[in-house]
PDB file of N, CA, C and O in Angstrom:
ATOM      1  N   MET A   1      -9.337   9.929   5.926  1.00  0.00           N
ATOM      2  CA  MET A   1      -9.691   8.390   5.004  1.00  0.00           C
ATOM      3  C   MET A   1      -8.844   7.581   5.437  1.00  0.00           C
ATOM      4  O   MET A   1      -7.623   7.715   5.520  1.00  0.00           O
ATOM      5  N   LYS A   2      -9.851   6.268   5.868  1.00  0.00           N
ATOM      6  CA  LYS A   2      -9.544   5.125   6.643  1.00  0.00           C
ATOM      7  C   LYS A   2      -8.098   4.874   5.606  1.00  0.00           C
ATOM      8  O   LYS A   2      -7.664   5.472   4.621  1.00  0.00           O
ATOM      9  N   SER A   3      -7.645   3.698   6.379  1.00  0.00           N
ATOM     10  CA  SER A   3      -6.613   3.141   5.635  1.00  0.00           C
ATOM     11  C   SER A   3      -7.153   2.289   4.454  1.00  0.00           C
ATOM     12  O   SER A   3      -7.093   2.494   3.241  1.00  0.00           O
ATOM     13  N   SER A   4      -7.625   1.407   5.074  1.00  0.00           N
ATOM     14  CA  SER A   4      -8.601   0.302   3.462  1.00  0.00           C
ATOM     15  C   SER A   4      -9.011   1.070   2.522  1.00  0.00           C
ATOM     16  O   SER A   4      -8.646   0.871   1.364  1.00  0.00           O
ATOM     17  N   LEU A   5      -9.993   2.268   2.915  1.00  0.00           N
ATOM     18  CA  LEU A   5     -10.401   3.138   1.885  1.00  0.00           C
ATOM     19  C   LEU A   5      -9.221   3.321   0.726  1.00  0.00           C
ATOM     20  O   LEU A   5      -9.349   3.060  -0.471  1.00  0.00           O
ATOM     21  N   LYS A   6      -8.161   3.784   1.325  1.00  0.00           N
ATOM     22  CA  LYS A   6      -7.078   4.749   0.324  1.00  0.00           C
ATOM     23  C   LYS A   6      -6.586   3.625  -0.523  1.00  0.00           C
ATOM     24  O   LYS A   6      -6.346   3.853  -1.709  1.00  0.00           O
ATOM     25  N   PHE A   7      -6.417   2.464  -0.039  1.00  0.00           N
ATOM     26  CA  PHE A   7      -6.205   1.572  -1.226  1.00  0.00           C
ATOM     27  C   PHE A   7      -7.249   0.702  -2.139  1.00  0.00           C
ATOM     28  O   PHE A   7      -6.966  -0.210  -2.915  1.00  0.00           O
ATOM     29  N   CYS A   8      -8.536   1.243  -1.828  1.00  0.00           N
ATOM     30  CA  CYS A   8      -9.496   0.894  -2.676  1.00  0.00           C
ATOM     31  C   CYS A   8      -9.576   2.351  -3.572  1.00  0.00           C
ATOM     32  O   CYS A   8      -9.051   2.213  -4.677  1.00  0.00           O
ATOM     33  N   VAL A   9      -9.875   3.092  -3.435  1.00  0.00           N
ATOM     34  CA  VAL A   9      -9.745   4.063  -4.423  1.00  0.00           C
ATOM     35  C   VAL A   9      -8.422   4.686  -5.247  1.00  0.00           C
ATOM     36  O   VAL A   9      -8.488   5.538  -6.132  1.00  0.00           O
ATOM     37  N   ILE A  10      -7.131   4.010  -4.704  1.00  0.00           N
ATOM     38  CA  ILE A  10      -6.181   3.970  -6.035  1.00  0.00           C
ATOM     39  C   ILE A  10      -6.234   2.687  -6.755  1.00  0.00           C
ATOM     40  O   ILE A  10      -5.633   2.618  -7.827  1.00  0.00           O
ATOM     41  N   ALA A  11      -6.912   1.598  -6.284  1.00  0.00           N
ATOM     42  CA  ALA A  11      -7.089   0.417  -6.879  1.00  0.00           C
ATOM     43  C   ALA A  11      -7.978   0.686  -7.873  1.00  0.00           C
ATOM     44  O   ALA A  11      -7.729   0.360  -9.033  1.00  0.00           O
ATOM     45  N   ALA A  12      -9.299   1.414  -7.467  1.00  0.00           N
ATOM     46  CA  ALA A  12     -10.548   1.862  -8.602  1.00  0.00           C
ATOM     47  C   ALA A  12      -9.494   2.850  -9.553  1.00  0.00           C
ATOM     48  O   ALA A  12      -9.814   2.673 -10.728  1.00  0.00           O
ATOM     49  N   GLY A  13      -8.695   3.533  -9.481  1.00  0.00           N
ATOM     50  CA  GLY A  13      -7.821   4.538 -10.236  1.00  0.00           C
ATOM     51  C   GLY A  13      -8.846   6.040 -10.045  1.00  0.00           C
ATOM     52  O   GLY A  13      -8.838   6.910 -10.916  1.00  0.00           O
ATOM     53  N   GLU A  14      -9.409   6.115  -9.199  1.00  0.00           N
ATOM     54  CA  GLU A  14      -9.874   7.240  -8.446  1.00  0.00           C
ATOM     55  C   GLU A  14      -8.266   8.202  -8.102  1.00  0.00           C
ATOM     56  O   GLU A  14      -8.336   9.346  -8.552  1.00  0.00           O
ATOM     57  N   TYR A  15      -7.326   7.972  -7.609  1.00  0.00           N
ATOM     58  CA  TYR A  15      -6.472   8.543  -7.017  1.00  0.00           C
ATOM     59  C   TYR A  15      -5.200   7.420  -7.783  1.00  0.00           C
ATOM     60  O   TYR A  15      -5.426   6.227  -7.987  1.00  0.00           O
ATOM     61  N   ASP A  16      -3.749   8.183  -8.158  1.00  0.00           N
ATOM     62  CA  ASP A  16      -2.948   7.460  -8.745  1.00  0.00           C
ATOM     63  C   ASP A  16      -2.139   7.101  -7.480  1.00  0.00           C
ATOM     64  O   ASP A  16      -1.540   6.030  -7.583  1.00  0.00           O
ATOM     65  N   GLY A  17      -1.990   7.740  -6.338  1.00  0.00           N
ATOM     66  CA  GLY A  17      -1.003   7.479  -5.238  1.00  0.00           C
ATOM     67  C   GLY A  17      -0.965   7.974  -3.932  1.00  0.00           C
ATOM     68  O   GLY A  17      -1.610   9.006  -3.748  1.00  0.00           O
ATOM     69  N   TYR A  18      -0.536   7.629  -3.245  1.00  0.00           N
ATOM     70  CA  TYR A  18      -0.720   7.792  -1.882  1.00  0.00           C
ATOM     71  C   TYR A  18       0.657   7.794  -1.376  1.00  0.00           C
ATOM     72  O   TYR A  18       1.417   7.018  -1.955  1.00  0.00           O
ATOM     73  N   VAL A  19       1.020   8.319  -0.664  1.00  0.00           N
ATOM     74  CA  VAL A  19       2.398   8.296   0.579  1.00  0.00           C
ATOM     75  C   VAL A  19       1.895   8.408   2.204  1.00  0.00           C
ATOM     76  O   VAL A  19       1.354   9.363   2.760  1.00  0.00           O
ATOM     77  N   ALA A  20       2.199   7.339   2.650  1.00  0.00           N
ATOM     78  CA  ALA A  20       2.040   7.162   4.403  1.00  0.00           C
ATOM     79  C   ALA A  20       3.468   7.275   5.312  1.00  0.00           C
ATOM     80  O   ALA A  20       4.414   6.784   4.697  1.00  0.00           O
ATOM     81  N   GLU A  21       3.674   7.589   6.084  1.00  0.00           N
ATOM     82  CA  GLU A  21       4.538   7.660   7.190  1.00  0.00           C
ATOM     83  C   GLU A  21       4.539   6.501   7.651  1.00  0.00           C
ATOM     84  O   GLU A  21       3.553   5.906   7.216  1.00  0.00           O
ATOM     85  N   PRO A  22       5.310   5.706   8.491  1.00  0.00           N
ATOM     86  CA  PRO A  22       5.417   4.357   9.150  1.00  0.00           C
ATOM     87  C   PRO A  22       4.459   4.792  10.363  1.00  0.00           C
ATOM     88  O   PRO A  22       4.643   5.759  11.102  1.00  0.00           O
ATOM     89  N   ARG A  23       3.218   3.721  10.422  1.00  0.00           N
ATOM     90  CA  ARG A  23       2.859   3.893  11.567  1.00  0.00           C
ATOM     91  C   ARG A  23       1.473   2.453  11.786  1.00  0.00           C
ATOM     92  O   ARG A  23       0.808   2.081  12.752  1.00  0.00           O
ATOM     93  N   ALA A  24       1.549   2.072  10.528  1.00  0.00           N
ATOM     94  CA  ALA A  24       0.721   1.042  10.135  1.00  0.00           C
ATOM     95  C   ALA A  24       1.565  -0.544  10.715  1.00  0.00           C
ATOM     96  O   ALA A  24       2.757  -0.790  10.531  1.00  0.00           O
ATOM     97  N   TYR A  25       0.723  -1.309  11.317  1.00  0.00           N
ATOM     98  CA  TYR A  25       1.459  -2.493  11.268  1.00  0.00           C
ATOM     99  C   TYR A  25       0.792  -3.757  10.000  1.00  0.00           C
ATOM    100  O   TYR A  25      -0.373  -3.735   9.602  1.00  0.00           O
ATOM    101  N   GLU A  26       1.687  -4.621   9.615  1.00  0.00           N
ATOM    102  CA  GLU A  26       1.230  -5.763   8.318  1.00  0.00           C
ATOM    103  C   GLU A  26      -0.646  -5.784   8.511  1.00  0.00           C
ATOM    104  O   GLU A  26      -1.370  -5.511   7.553  1.00  0.00           O
ATOM    105  N   TRP A  27      -1.183  -6.136   9.838  1.00  0.00           N
ATOM    106  CA  TRP A  27      -2.380  -6.591   9.622  1.00  0.00           C
ATOM    107  C   TRP A  27      -3.039  -5.668   9.464  1.00  0.00           C
ATOM    108  O   TRP A  27      -4.170  -6.066   9.185  1.00  0.00           O
ATOM    109  N   ASP A  28      -2.959  -3.873   9.491  1.00  0.00           N
ATOM    110  CA  ASP A  28      -3.548  -2.984   9.030  1.00  0.00           C
ATOM    111  C   ASP A  28      -3.530  -2.596   7.442  1.00  0.00           C
ATOM    112  O   ASP A  28      -4.084  -1.610   6.956  1.00  0.00           O
ATOM    113  N   ILE A  29      -2.745  -3.618   6.710  1.00  0.00           N
ATOM    114  CA  ILE A  29      -2.736  -3.068   5.279  1.00  0.00           C
ATOM    115  C   ILE A  29      -2.845  -4.483   4.253  1.00  0.00           C
ATOM    116  O   ILE A  29      -2.706  -4.540   3.031  1.00  0.00           O
ATOM    117  N   ALA A  30      -3.120  -5.492   5.152  1.00  0.00           N
ATOM    118  CA  ALA A  30      -2.651  -6.787   4.483  1.00  0.00           C
ATOM    119  C   ALA A  30      -4.162  -6.898   3.073  1.00  0.00           C
ATOM    120  O   ALA A  30      -4.084  -7.095   1.861  1.00  0.00           O
ATOM    121  N   ALA A  31      -5.152  -6.708   3.812  1.00  0.00           N
ATOM    122  CA  ALA A  31      -6.377  -6.779   2.698  1.00  0.00           C
ATOM    123  C   ALA A  31      -6.222  -5.502   1.590  1.00  0.00           C
ATOM    124  O   ALA A  31      -6.546  -5.705   0.419  1.00  0.00           O
ATOM    125  N   GLY A  32      -5.927  -4.737   1.836  1.00  0.00           N
ATOM    126  CA  GLY A  32      -5.875  -3.260   0.813  1.00  0.00           C
ATOM    127  C   GLY A  32      -4.950  -3.815  -0.015  1.00  0.00           C
ATOM    128  O   GLY A  32      -5.236  -4.151  -1.165  1.00  0.00           O
ATOM    129  N   HIS A  33      -3.421  -3.997   0.655  1.00  0.00           N
ATOM    130  CA  HIS A  33      -2.353  -4.243  -0.114  1.00  0.00           C
ATOM    131  C   HIS A  33      -2.817  -5.688  -1.290  1.00  0.00           C
ATOM    132  O   HIS A  33      -2.339  -5.736  -2.423  1.00  0.00           O
ATOM    133  N   ALA A  34      -3.720  -6.678  -0.800  1.00  0.00           N
ATOM    134  CA  ALA A  34      -3.878  -7.769  -1.954  1.00  0.00           C
ATOM    135  C   ALA A  34      -4.992  -7.066  -2.780  1.00  0.00           C
ATOM    136  O   ALA A  34      -5.088  -7.431  -3.951  1.00  0.00           O
ATOM    137  N   ILE A  35      -5.864  -6.090  -2.324  1.00  0.00           N
ATOM    138  CA  ILE A  35      -6.765  -5.332  -3.758  1.00  0.00           C
ATOM    139  C   ILE A  35      -5.907  -4.517  -4.597  1.00  0.00           C
ATOM    140  O   ILE A  35      -6.128  -4.391  -5.801  1.00  0.00           O
ATOM    141  N   LEU A  36      -5.126  -4.069  -4.118  1.00  0.00           N
ATOM    142  CA  LEU A  36      -4.518  -3.073  -5.024  1.00  0.00           C
ATOM    143  C   LEU A  36      -3.711  -3.669  -6.079  1.00  0.00           C
ATOM    144  O   LEU A  36      -3.644  -3.356  -7.268  1.00  0.00           O
ATOM    145  N   LYS A  37      -2.990  -4.766  -5.300  1.00  0.00           N
ATOM    146  CA  LYS A  37      -2.202  -5.787  -6.353  1.00  0.00           C
ATOM    147  C   LYS A  37      -2.763  -6.314  -7.086  1.00  0.00           C
ATOM    148  O   LYS A  37      -2.275  -6.495  -8.201  1.00  0.00           O
ATOM    149  N   HIS A  38      -4.078  -6.800  -6.747  1.00  0.00           N
ATOM    150  CA  HIS A  38      -5.245  -7.387  -7.838  1.00  0.00           C
ATOM    151  C   HIS A  38      -5.250  -6.524  -8.815  1.00  0.00           C
ATOM    152  O   HIS A  38      -4.746  -6.971  -9.846  1.00  0.00           O
ATOM    153  N   ALA A  39      -5.664  -5.362  -8.879  1.00  0.00           N
ATOM    154  CA  ALA A  39      -5.870  -4.071  -9.735  1.00  0.00           C
ATOM    155  C   ALA A  39      -4.844  -3.621 -10.507  1.00  0.00           C
ATOM    156  O   ALA A  39      -4.925  -2.745 -11.368  1.00  0.00           O
ATOM    157  N   GLY A  40      -3.816  -4.273 -10.164  1.00  0.00           N
ATOM    158  CA  GLY A  40      -2.580  -3.900 -11.311  1.00  0.00           C
ATOM    159  C   GLY A  40      -1.731  -3.001 -10.431  1.00  0.00           C
ATOM    160  O   GLY A  40      -0.858  -2.422 -11.077  1.00  0.00           O
ATOM    161  N   GLY A  41      -1.748  -2.708  -9.053  1.00  0.00           N
ATOM    162  CA  GLY A  41      -1.077  -1.749  -8.386  1.00  0.00           C
ATOM    163  C   GLY A  41      -0.206  -2.051  -7.713  1.00  0.00           C
ATOM    164  O   GLY A  41       0.248  -3.155  -8.014  1.00  0.00           O
ATOM    165  N   MET A  42       0.286  -1.557  -6.877  1.00  0.00           N
ATOM    166  CA  MET A  42       1.341  -1.880  -5.951  1.00  0.00           C
ATOM    167  C   MET A  42       1.931  -1.323  -4.993  1.00  0.00           C
ATOM    168  O   MET A  42       1.960  -0.112  -5.215  1.00  0.00           O
ATOM    169  N   VAL A  43       2.509  -1.629  -3.860  1.00  0.00           N
ATOM    170  CA  VAL A  43       2.990  -0.721  -2.884  1.00  0.00           C
ATOM    171  C   VAL A  43       4.437  -1.095  -2.315  1.00  0.00           C
ATOM    172  O   VAL A  43       4.821  -2.255  -2.169  1.00  0.00           O
ATOM    173  N   THR A  44       5.108  -0.072  -2.045  1.00  0.00           N
ATOM    174  CA  THR A  44       6.655  -0.115  -1.936  1.00  0.00           C
ATOM    175  C   THR A  44       7.088   1.048  -0.488  1.00  0.00           C
ATOM    176  O   THR A  44       6.407   1.798   0.212  1.00  0.00           O
ATOM    177  N   ASP A  45       8.269   0.768  -0.524  1.00  0.00           N
ATOM    178  CA  ASP A  45       8.533   1.621   0.738  1.00  0.00           C
ATOM    179  C   ASP A  45       9.420   2.981   0.300  1.00  0.00           C
ATOM    180  O   ASP A  45       9.356   2.940  -0.928  1.00  0.00           O
ATOM    181  N   PHE A  46       9.917   3.722   0.526  1.00  0.00           N
ATOM    182  CA  PHE A  46      10.646   4.764  -0.074  1.00  0.00           C
ATOM    183  C   PHE A  46      11.930   4.596  -1.142  1.00  0.00           C
ATOM    184  O   PHE A  46      12.537   5.408  -1.840  1.00  0.00           O
ATOM    185  N   ASP A  47      12.061   3.012  -0.912  1.00  0.00           N
ATOM    186  CA  ASP A  47      13.490   2.903  -1.560  1.00  0.00           C
ATOM    187  C   ASP A  47      12.905   2.071  -2.905  1.00  0.00           C
ATOM    188  O   ASP A  47      13.619   1.546  -3.758  1.00  0.00           O
ATOM    189  N   ASN A  48      11.490   2.078  -2.888  1.00  0.00           N
ATOM    190  CA  ASN A  48      10.747   1.273  -4.320  1.00  0.00           C
ATOM    191  C   ASN A  48      11.169   0.035  -4.338  1.00  0.00           C
ATOM    192  O   ASN A  48      11.595  -0.462  -5.381  1.00  0.00           O
ATOM    193  N   LYS A  49      11.103  -0.747  -3.009  1.00  0.00           N
ATOM    194  CA  LYS A  49      11.117  -2.241  -2.482  1.00  0.00           C
ATOM    195  C   LYS A  49       9.608  -2.604  -2.318  1.00  0.00           C
ATOM    196  O   LYS A  49       8.827  -2.124  -1.497  1.00  0.00           O
ATOM    197  N   GLU A  50       9.343  -3.606  -3.324  1.00  0.00           N
ATOM    198  CA  GLU A  50       7.536  -3.813  -2.535  1.00  0.00           C
ATOM    199  C   GLU A  50       7.773  -4.487  -1.004  1.00  0.00           C
ATOM    200  O   GLU A  50       8.611  -5.206  -0.458  1.00  0.00           O
ATOM    201  N   ILE A  51       6.990  -4.065  -0.787  1.00  0.00           N
ATOM    202  CA  ILE A  51       6.567  -4.303   1.478  1.00  0.00           C
ATOM    203  C   ILE A  51       6.540  -6.148   1.057  1.00  0.00           C
ATOM    204  O   ILE A  51       5.984  -6.874   0.232  1.00  0.00           O
ATOM    205  N   LYS A  52       7.040  -6.219   1.647  1.00  0.00           N
ATOM    206  CA  LYS A  52       7.271  -7.787   2.614  1.00  0.00           C
ATOM    207  C   LYS A  52       6.508  -8.068   3.604  1.00  0.00           C
ATOM    208  O   LYS A  52       6.213  -7.054   4.238  1.00  0.00           O
ATOM    209  N   TYR A  53       6.025  -9.096   4.041  1.00  0.00           N
ATOM    210  CA  TYR A  53       5.117  -9.303   5.145  1.00  0.00           C
ATOM    211  C   TYR A  53       6.178 -10.493   6.071  1.00  0.00           C
ATOM    212  O   TYR A  53       7.012 -11.203   5.509  1.00  0.00           O
ATOM    213  N   GLY A  54       5.895 -10.501   7.670  1.00  0.00           N
ATOM    214  CA  GLY A  54       6.824 -11.641   8.305  1.00  0.00           C
ATOM    215  C   GLY A  54       7.927 -11.009   9.252  1.00  0.00           C
ATOM    216  O   GLY A  54       8.932 -11.440   9.817  1.00  0.00           O
ATOM    217  N   LYS A  55       7.158  -9.562   9.150  1.00  0.00           N
ATOM    218  CA  LYS A  55       8.701  -8.856   9.871  1.00  0.00           C
ATOM    219  C   LYS A  55       8.473  -8.918  11.419  1.00  0.00           C
ATOM    220  O   LYS A  55       7.376  -8.778  11.960  1.00  0.00           O
ATOM    221  N   ARG A  56       9.596  -9.133  12.018  1.00  0.00           N
ATOM    222  CA  ARG A  56      10.092  -9.496  13.368  1.00  0.00           C
ATOM    223  C   ARG A  56       8.763  -8.650  13.996  1.00  0.00           C
ATOM    224  O   ARG A  56       7.838  -9.260  14.534  1.00  0.00           O
ATOM    225  N   ASP A  57       8.775  -7.311  13.876  1.00  0.00           N
ATOM    226  CA  ASP A  57       8.102  -6.549  14.672  1.00  0.00           C
ATOM    227  C   ASP A  57       6.688  -6.117  14.309  1.00  0.00           C
ATOM    228  O   ASP A  57       6.000  -5.407  15.043  1.00  0.00           O
ATOM    229  N   PHE A  58       6.299  -6.591  13.133  1.00  0.00           N
ATOM    230  CA  PHE A  58       5.098  -6.615  12.207  1.00  0.00           C
ATOM    231  C   PHE A  58       4.920  -4.880  12.024  1.00  0.00           C
ATOM    232  O   PHE A  58       3.746  -4.508  12.010  1.00  0.00           O
ATOM    233  N   LYS A  59       5.756  -4.023  11.913  1.00  0.00           N
ATOM    234  CA  LYS A  59       5.553  -2.815  11.770  1.00  0.00           C
ATOM    235  C   LYS A  59       6.113  -2.298  10.476  1.00  0.00           C
ATOM    236  O   LYS A  59       7.326  -2.205  10.290  1.00  0.00           O
ATOM    237  N   ASN A  60       5.360  -2.021   9.734  1.00  0.00           N
ATOM    238  CA  ASN A  60       5.503  -1.286   7.675  1.00  0.00           C
ATOM    239  C   ASN A  60       6.359   0.326   8.144  1.00  0.00           C
ATOM    240  O   ASN A  60       6.176   1.189   9.002  1.00  0.00           O
ATOM    241  N   PRO A  61       7.256   0.111   7.126  1.00  0.00           N
ATOM    242  CA  PRO A  61       8.238   1.246   6.868  1.00  0.00           C
ATOM    243  C   PRO A  61       7.617   2.256   6.362  1.00  0.00           C
ATOM    244  O   PRO A  61       6.405   2.040   6.381  1.00  0.00           O
ATOM    245  N   SER A  62       7.952   3.542   5.794  1.00  0.00           N
ATOM    246  CA  SER A  62       6.797   4.268   5.412  1.00  0.00           C
ATOM    247  C   SER A  62       6.246   3.764   3.572  1.00  0.00           C
ATOM    248  O   SER A  62       7.054   3.390   2.722  1.00  0.00           O
ATOM    249  N   LEU A  63       5.345   3.840   3.432  1.00  0.00           N
ATOM    250  CA  LEU A  63       4.407   3.063   2.070  1.00  0.00           C
ATOM    251  C   LEU A  63       4.205   4.220   1.145  1.00  0.00           C
ATOM    252  O   LEU A  63       3.798   5.355   1.394  1.00  0.00           O
ATOM    253  N   ILE A  64       4.565   3.701   0.076  1.00  0.00           N
ATOM    254  CA  ILE A  64       3.695   4.259  -1.491  1.00  0.00           C
ATOM    255  C   ILE A  64       2.830   3.632  -1.730  1.00  0.00           C
ATOM    256  O   ILE A  64       3.085   2.449  -1.505  1.00  0.00           O
ATOM    257  N   LEU A  65       1.658   3.828  -2.172  1.00  0.00           N
ATOM    258  CA  LEU A  65       0.381   3.286  -3.039  1.00  0.00           C
ATOM    259  C   LEU A  65       0.512   3.720  -4.235  1.00  0.00           C
ATOM    260  O   LEU A  65       0.671   4.913  -4.493  1.00  0.00           O
ATOM    261  N   LYS A  66       0.469   2.947  -4.958  1.00  0.00           N
ATOM    262  CA  LYS A  66       0.707   3.332  -6.732  1.00  0.00           C
ATOM    263  C   LYS A  66      -0.113   2.719  -7.257  1.00  0.00           C
ATOM    264  O   LYS A  66      -0.176   1.525  -6.965  1.00  0.00           O
ATOM    265  N   SER A  67      -1.115   3.297  -8.281  1.00  0.00           N
ATOM    266  CA  SER A  67      -2.156   2.641  -9.074  1.00  0.00           C
ATOM    267  C   SER A  67      -1.284   2.266 -10.111  1.00  0.00           C
ATOM    268  O   SER A  67      -0.076   2.500 -10.122  1.00  0.00           O
ATOM    269  N   LYS A  68      -2.118   1.497 -11.252  1.00  0.00           N
ATOM    270  CA  LYS A  68      -1.082   0.942 -12.263  1.00  0.00           C
ATOM    271  C   LYS A  68      -0.833   2.034 -13.373  1.00  0.00           C
ATOM    272  O   LYS A  68       0.032   1.978 -14.248  1.00  0.00           O
ATOM    273  N   ASN A  69      -1.825   3.110 -13.157  1.00  0.00           N
ATOM    274  CA  ASN A  69      -1.384   4.479 -14.259  1.00  0.00           C
ATOM    275  C   ASN A  69      -0.185   4.772 -14.106  1.00  0.00           C
ATOM    276  O   ASN A  69       0.364   5.273 -15.087  1.00  0.00           O
ATOM    277  N   ILE A  70       0.734   4.550 -12.704  1.00  0.00           N
ATOM    278  CA  ILE A  70       2.033   5.229 -12.540  1.00  0.00           C
ATOM    279  C   ILE A  70       3.191   4.587 -12.289  1.00  0.00           C
ATOM    280  O   ILE A  70       4.234   5.020 -11.798  1.00  0.00           O
ATOM    281  N   LEU A  71       2.798   3.114 -12.819  1.00  0.00           N
ATOM    282  CA  LEU A  71       3.903   2.063 -12.667  1.00  0.00           C
ATOM    283  C   LEU A  71       4.519   2.043 -13.656  1.00  0.00           C
ATOM    284  O   LEU A  71       5.470   1.271 -13.777  1.00  0.00           O
TER     285      LEU A  71
END
């Protein structure tokens, strides 16, 4: 499943969550992150900290996508 679609199915409540190893850059997830957040979900790292943007290398850590159903 493509990256942006993962965010959308979780935002729609079709899945409760998804875990991804670090490989995406900030621009790969920004739109999906906005959609999921607007739907009441959240994107965190493995330390349960919300993903921030503007990192020096633009590389994301491991991600956990969470629907509003599991927050």
